[in-house]
C-alpha positions as CSV (number, residue, x, y, z in Angstrom):
1,M,110.1,-4.7,-5.0
2,K,108.6,-8.3,-5.3
3,T,104.9,-9.0,-4.7
4,L,104.3,-12.6,-3.4
5,L,101.5,-14.7,-5.1
6,I,99.8,-17.7,-3.0
7,N,97.2,-19.9,-4.7
8,K,94.5,-21.8,-2.8
9,E,96.2,-24.8,-2.6
10,E,99.1,-22.9,-0.9
11,V,97.0,-20.9,1.4
12,R,95.4,-24.5,2.7
13,K,98.4,-25.5,3.5
14,L,99.4,-22.4,5.4
15,L,96.1,-22.0,7.0
16,F,95.7,-23.5,10.8
17,M,92.8,-23.1,12.9
18,K,95.2,-22.7,16.2
19,D,96.6,-19.8,14.2
20,V,93.4,-17.7,13.1
21,I,91.9,-17.9,16.6
22,P,94.3,-15.7,18.0
23,A,94.8,-13.6,14.7
24,V,90.6,-12.9,14.8
25,E,91.1,-12.0,18.8
26,E,93.6,-9.7,17.6
27,A,91.4,-8.0,15.3
28,Y,88.4,-7.7,17.7
29,K,91.1,-6.1,20.2
30,A,92.6,-4.1,17.7
31,F,89.4,-2.6,16.6
32,N,88.4,-1.4,20.4
33,S,91.7,0.1,20.6
34,D,91.5,2.8,18.1
35,Q,94.3,0.5,15.7
36,V,91.9,0.4,12.7
37,I,90.5,2.3,9.8
38,Q,87.5,0.2,8.6
39,P,85.7,1.8,5.6
40,D,81.9,0.3,5.6
41,Y,82.0,-2.4,3.2
42,V,80.6,-2.1,-0.7
43,S,78.6,-4.2,-2.5
44,V,77.7,-4.5,-6.2
45,H,74.8,-6.6,-6.9
46,L,74.5,-7.8,-10.4
47,P,71.4,-8.8,-12.8
48,A,70.6,-12.1,-12.3
49,P,71.5,-14.6,-12.7
50,R,74.7,-13.2,-11.7
51,G,75.0,-12.7,-8.1
52,E,76.8,-9.9,-6.0
53,I,80.7,-9.2,-5.2
54,D,81.7,-7.3,-1.8
55,F,84.6,-5.5,-1.1
56,K,86.0,-5.4,2.3
57,I,89.1,-2.7,3.1
58,G,91.2,-2.5,6.4
59,Y,94.3,-0.9,8.0
60,Y,95.6,-2.2,11.1
61,A,98.2,0.5,12.4
62,F,100.4,-2.1,14.6
63,S,101.1,-4.1,11.2
64,E,101.5,-1.0,8.6
65,V,99.1,-3.4,6.6
66,I,96.2,-2.3,4.5
67,S,94.0,-5.1,3.1
68,M,91.3,-5.4,0.2
69,K,89.3,-8.4,0.1
70,A,87.1,-8.9,-2.7
71,S,84.7,-12.0,-2.8
72,S,81.6,-13.1,-4.9
73,G,78.8,-15.5,-4.5
74,G,76.0,-16.6,-6.0
75,F,76.9,-16.8,-9.7
76,V,74.6,-20.2,-10.4
77,N,75.7,-20.4,-14.1
78,N,79.6,-20.1,-13.2
79,P,80.5,-24.1,-13.6
80,T,78.9,-25.2,-16.3
81,G,79.6,-21.3,-18.4
82,F,82.7,-20.7,-17.1
83,G,84.2,-24.1,-15.2
84,L,84.5,-22.1,-11.6
85,P,82.8,-22.3,-8.8
86,T,79.6,-19.9,-7.8
87,G,81.6,-17.9,-5.6
88,M,85.5,-16.7,-5.3
89,G,87.4,-14.8,-2.7
90,T,90.9,-12.6,-3.6
91,I,92.9,-10.6,-1.1
92,L,95.7,-7.9,-1.7
93,L,97.7,-6.7,1.1
94,F,99.4,-3.6,0.9
95,D,102.4,-1.9,2.8
96,A,100.7,1.0,4.4
97,R,103.7,2.8,4.4
98,S,104.6,3.1,0.5
99,C,100.9,1.6,-0.5
100,A,103.1,-1.0,-2.6
101,L,101.2,-4.3,-3.4
102,I,103.4,-7.3,-1.3
103,C,100.7,-9.8,-1.7
104,A,98.1,-11.3,-3.6
105,M,96.2,-14.5,-2.3
106,D,93.3,-16.6,-2.5
107,G,90.8,-15.3,-0.2
108,S,87.6,-18.1,-0.4
109,V,89.3,-20.3,2.3
110,I,90.2,-17.4,4.4
111,T,86.4,-16.3,5.1
112,G,85.4,-19.4,6.4
113,F,88.3,-19.8,9.0
114,R,88.2,-16.8,10.2
115,T,84.3,-16.8,10.6
116,G,84.3,-20.0,12.7
117,A,87.2,-18.4,14.7
118,A,85.0,-15.3,15.6
119,G,82.6,-18.2,17.0
120,A,85.3,-19.9,18.9
121,V,86.2,-16.2,20.7
122,S,82.9,-15.8,21.1
123,V,83.2,-18.9,23.4
124,K,85.8,-18.1,25.3
125,V,84.2,-14.9,27.2
126,L,80.0,-15.5,26.6
127,A,79.2,-19.2,26.8
128,R,79.4,-21.0,30.0
129,K,82.2,-22.7,31.7
130,N,80.3,-26.1,32.1
131,A,78.9,-25.8,28.1
132,K,78.7,-29.0,26.7
133,K,75.9,-29.6,24.1
134,I,76.1,-27.8,20.7
135,A,73.0,-26.8,18.6
136,A,73.7,-26.2,15.2
137,I,70.8,-25.1,12.8
138,G,71.9,-25.4,9.2
139,T,74.6,-27.7,8.2
140,G,76.6,-25.9,5.4
141,N,80.4,-25.7,5.4
142,Q,80.4,-22.8,8.1
143,A,78.4,-24.8,10.6
144,R,81.5,-27.4,10.0
145,M,83.9,-24.8,10.5
146,Q,82.3,-23.4,13.8
147,I,83.0,-26.8,14.9
148,R,86.6,-27.0,13.7
149,A,87.3,-23.5,15.7
150,I,85.1,-24.1,19.1
151,H,86.6,-27.5,19.1
152,E,90.1,-25.7,19.8
153,V,88.6,-23.8,23.1
154,M,86.5,-26.5,24.6
155,K,85.4,-30.2,25.0
156,I,82.1,-30.6,22.7
157,E,80.2,-33.5,24.4
158,E,77.8,-33.7,21.5
159,I,76.2,-31.8,19.2
160,H,72.0,-31.4,18.2
161,A,71.7,-30.6,14.3
162,W,68.8,-29.5,12.1
163,D,68.9,-28.4,8.3
164,I,65.8,-28.2,5.8
165,N,68.4,-30.3,3.6
166,Q,67.6,-33.9,5.1
167,D,70.6,-34.9,2.7
168,A,73.3,-32.1,3.8
169,L,72.0,-33.1,7.7
170,N,73.2,-36.8,7.2
171,K,76.5,-36.1,5.3
172,Y,77.1,-33.4,8.3
173,K,76.6,-36.2,11.0
174,I,78.9,-39.0,9.1
175,D,81.6,-36.0,8.4
176,I,81.6,-34.5,11.9
177,E,81.5,-37.4,14.0
178,G,84.4,-39.2,11.0
179,E,86.5,-36.3,11.8
180,Y,86.1,-35.4,15.4
181,N,84.6,-38.4,17.1
182,I,81.8,-35.8,18.3
183,P,78.3,-37.8,18.6
184,V,75.8,-35.6,16.3
185,I,71.8,-36.1,17.0
186,V,69.8,-35.5,14.5
187,A,67.1,-33.7,15.2
188,N,63.7,-34.2,13.8
189,S,62.8,-30.3,14.5
190,K,64.4,-26.9,14.9
191,R,62.9,-26.6,18.2
192,E,64.0,-30.4,19.5
193,A,67.7,-29.3,18.2
194,V,67.6,-25.7,20.1
195,E,66.1,-27.1,23.6
196,Q,69.1,-28.9,24.0
197,A,71.8,-26.2,23.3
198,D,74.2,-24.7,25.5
199,I,75.4,-23.3,22.8
200,L,73.4,-22.4,19.6
201,I,75.1,-21.8,16.0
202,T,72.8,-20.8,13.2
203,T,74.5,-20.3,9.8
204,T,71.8,-20.3,7.3
205,R,70.7,-18.0,4.6
206,G,67.5,-17.8,6.4
207,K,65.2,-14.9,5.3
208,G,62.8,-15.2,8.5
209,S,62.3,-16.4,12.1
210,L,64.0,-19.9,12.5
211,V,64.3,-19.8,16.2
212,E,61.8,-19.2,18.3
213,A,61.9,-17.5,21.9
214,G,60.5,-20.1,23.7
215,W,63.0,-22.8,22.4
216,V,65.8,-21.0,24.1
217,K,67.0,-21.8,27.9
218,A,68.3,-19.7,30.6
219,G,71.7,-19.6,30.4
220,T,72.0,-20.5,26.4
221,H,75.2,-18.5,24.5
222,I,73.9,-17.9,20.7
223,I,76.3,-17.5,18.0
224,A,74.7,-15.8,15.0
225,I,76.4,-16.0,11.9
226,G,74.2,-16.3,8.7
227,T,72.7,-12.9,8.7
228,D,74.9,-10.1,7.3
229,Q,72.6,-8.2,5.3
230,R,69.1,-6.7,4.8
231,G,66.9,-9.1,4.6
232,K,67.9,-12.2,6.1
233,Q,67.3,-13.2,9.5
234,E,67.3,-16.2,11.6
235,L,66.5,-15.7,15.2
236,D,62.9,-14.6,16.7
237,P,63.6,-10.9,17.5
238,E,62.2,-11.2,20.9
239,I,65.1,-13.4,22.0
240,F,67.2,-10.1,22.1
241,R,64.5,-8.6,24.6
242,N,66.5,-9.9,27.9
243,A,69.7,-11.1,26.5
244,K,73.1,-9.7,26.8
245,I,73.4,-8.6,23.2
246,V,77.2,-8.0,21.7
247,N,78.6,-7.4,18.4
248,D,81.7,-7.7,16.3
249,S,81.1,-4.1,15.2
250,I,77.8,-2.1,16.5
251,E,77.9,0.1,13.2
252,Q,77.4,-2.9,11.0
253,C,75.1,-5.6,12.9
254,T,72.7,-2.6,13.7
255,E,72.4,-1.8,10.1
256,K,72.9,-5.5,8.3
257,G,73.2,-8.3,11.0
258,E,70.8,-10.0,13.3
259,T,70.6,-6.9,15.7
260,W,69.1,-4.8,13.0
261,H,65.8,-6.7,13.5
262,P,64.6,-6.5,17.4
263,L,66.2,-2.4,16.7
264,H,63.5,-2.4,13.7
265,E,60.8,-3.7,15.9
266,S,61.3,-1.6,19.0
267,I,61.8,-4.5,21.0
268,I,65.3,-2.8,22.1
269,T,67.2,0.3,22.0
270,R,70.5,0.8,20.5
271,E,71.5,1.7,24.4
272,E,70.3,-1.8,25.2
273,I,73.1,-3.4,23.4
274,Y,75.8,-4.4,26.0
275,G,78.9,-3.8,23.4
276,E,81.4,-5.0,20.9
277,I,83.3,-8.4,21.6
278,G,86.7,-6.2,21.6
279,E,85.8,-4.3,24.5
280,V,85.1,-7.6,26.2
281,L,88.4,-9.1,25.3
282,L,90.3,-6.0,26.2
283,G,88.7,-6.3,29.9
284,K,86.8,-2.9,29.6
285,K,83.3,-4.8,30.0
286,P,82.7,-8.0,31.7
287,G,81.6,-11.0,29.2
288,R,79.4,-13.6,30.8
289,E,78.5,-12.4,34.1
290,N,76.0,-15.9,35.4
291,D,74.8,-19.1,34.2
292,Q,71.5,-17.7,33.7
293,E,72.2,-15.2,31.2
294,I,71.0,-15.5,27.7
295,T,74.3,-14.0,25.5
296,I,74.0,-13.2,21.9
297,F,77.4,-13.1,19.7
298,D,76.1,-11.2,16.2
299,S,78.8,-11.3,13.7
300,T,78.3,-9.7,10.2
301,G,82.3,-9.9,9.6
302,M,84.7,-7.0,9.5
303,A,87.7,-6.3,7.4
304,I,90.3,-6.4,10.1
305,Q,89.2,-10.2,10.7
306,D,90.6,-10.1,7.0
307,N,93.5,-8.5,7.6
308,T,95.0,-10.1,10.7
309,T,94.9,-13.5,9.3
310,S,95.7,-13.1,5.7
311,Y,98.9,-11.5,7.2
312,R,99.8,-14.1,9.0
313,I,99.1,-16.7,6.0
314,Y,101.6,-13.9,4.1
315,R,104.2,-14.1,7.3
316,N,103.7,-18.3,7.4
317,A,104.4,-18.5,3.5
318,L,107.7,-16.0,3.7
319,E,108.9,-18.5,6.6
320,M,108.3,-21.6,4.8
321,N,109.3,-20.1,1.1
322,V,105.7,-20.8,0.2
323,G,104.2,-19.0,-3.4
324,T,105.8,-17.2,-6.0
325,F,107.2,-13.7,-6.5
326,F,106.9,-11.6,-9.3
327,E,108.1,-8.0,-10.3
328,F,104.8,-6.0,-9.9
329,F,107.1,-2.7,-9.9
330,E,109.5,-1.2,-11.7
């Protein structure tokens, strides 16, 4: 049999946010429909100045595909020492019926897209229907991806943005206004941005509380993206006390996500976590129930998102005759 190789530029040609959003929605539904086997992901932390590499593996019974994504980050010497980026990603797809490798593709672009799509999926079921204003705390690549995805599911009237790096903040304003024609208001403080939010997006590498509970108005939907490991934090745990808390995976979010902090401080109990987003999408639990609720979507990222997204890319590649086949097995 032949294995398909899809490089980074080819992945870019095959990757469309309008396809990724339903792929991520499918992933969440599958996760809560007993269609997924997803072991806890493994991280290898290497001695400084090197960073870490994570491995996420998932099986989807409906498609009979197993995916494995390896993603690295923090390799600060890569550009000068090896001519490589500081972080890279690779995805392998296996036919679960035989466990033969059917595809190897670049995974660095996919992670950003599927994480952005996750925020958009949460907006569809947890944000107020009349939400118009977004606050962005952090203005890096993932902050842009969130806007790219949310723009597909609602009309954004304005964005209030804050970043500790003024140059990054100014570039974000230029880029977003140029690409989407959405006004970006540069906030003088985190509080100033948060107080304007109908939807609050946090996409930093924060290691402490960046958003205080008193700044968040009733009816806000919060998309918490930056915390995916112990030691990271973006939200004041008090925000969780009276909020509707929705996780992508309760198991992961209570161990490595933003939800760990209020649990650790006994502000909430595990039983007070409302549920997983797949349950909401399947109609097992209601999403937003009134305009006064504060809703929190805590996302640590799951292997099944990579699985459904990369499999769509693989199918697109076959249909569009993109990529290079090679004989992996005799």
